[in-house]
C-alpha positions in Angstrom: 3.2 -27.4 2.2 6.9 -27.9 2.1 7.6 -24.1 2.5 8.8 -22.4 5.6 6.9 -19.6 7.2 9.8 -17.1 6.3 9.3 -17.8 2.6 5.5 -16.9 2.9 6.4 -13.8 4.9 8.7 -12.7 2.1 6.2 -13.3 -0.6 3.4 -11.6 1.3 5.6 -8.5 2.1 6.8 -8.3 -1.5 3.1 -8.4 -2.7 2.3 -5.7 -0.2 4.9 -3.4 -1.3 4.0 -4.0 -4.9 0.3 -3.3 -4.3 1.1 -0.2 -2.4 3.1 1.2 -5.4 0.5 0.2 -7.8 -2.2 1.8 -5.6 0.0 4.9 -5.0 0.9 5.9 -8.6 -2.8 6.5 -9.9 -3.7 8.0 -6.5 -1.0 10.6 -6.8 -1.8 11.6 -10.4 -5.6 12.0 -9.3 -4.5 14.1 -6.3 -2.2 16.3 -8.3 -5.3 16.8 -10.8 -7.5 17.7 -8.0 -5.0 20.0 -6.3 -4.7 22.0 -9.6 -8.6 22.0 -10.2 -9.3 23.1 -6.6 -6.5 25.8 -6.8 -8.0 27.0 -10.0 -11.6 27.0 -8.7 -10.9 28.7 -5.3 -7.7 30.9 -6.3 -6.1 29.5 -3.1 -2.4 28.5 -3.4 -2.6 24.7 -3.2 0.3 22.5 -4.2 1.2 18.8 -4.0 4.5 19.0 -2.3 7.3 16.2 -2.4 7.1 16.1 1.4 3.3 15.3 1.3 3.7 12.7 -1.5 6.6 11.0 0.3 4.6 10.9 3.6 1.6 9.4 1.9 3.8 6.7 0.1 5.6 5.6 3.3 2.1 5.4 5.0 0.6 3.5 2.2 3.5 1.0 2.3 3.3 0.7 6.1 -0.5 0.0 6.0 0.0 -2.6 3.3 2.7 -4.4 5.3 0.6 -4.3 8.4 -2.3 -5.8 6.6 0.3 -8.4 5.2 1.3 -9.3 8.6 -2.2 -9.8 9.7 -2.9 -12.0 6.9 0.4 -14.0 7.8 -1.0 -14.7 11.3 -4.1 -16.2 9.8 -1.9 -18.3 7.4 0.0 -19.8 10.2 -2.9 -21.0 12.0 -4.6 -22.4 8.8 -4.7 -26.2 8.3 -3.1 -27.0 5.0 -5.9 -29.7 4.4 -8.7 -27.1 4.8 -7.2 -24.8 2.2 -7.7 -27.4 -0.7 
């Protein structure tokens, strides 16, 4: 009520990027641990490369932004009186 749709798009996309980073950080540390555990258990050369981690980060950000856009479509069609 009183805000333009563009303002809400910015807020939702900011939250999507923040949540992507907050989910990525523990995930990458757990993945590095599991890579080293698996490499030690199987004696296979397994490494978490920078390319793999960047691809996962970019895909995480894209998925979070797409879900934010889907939510934005629902927000545009919502009646403000029904929200309260």
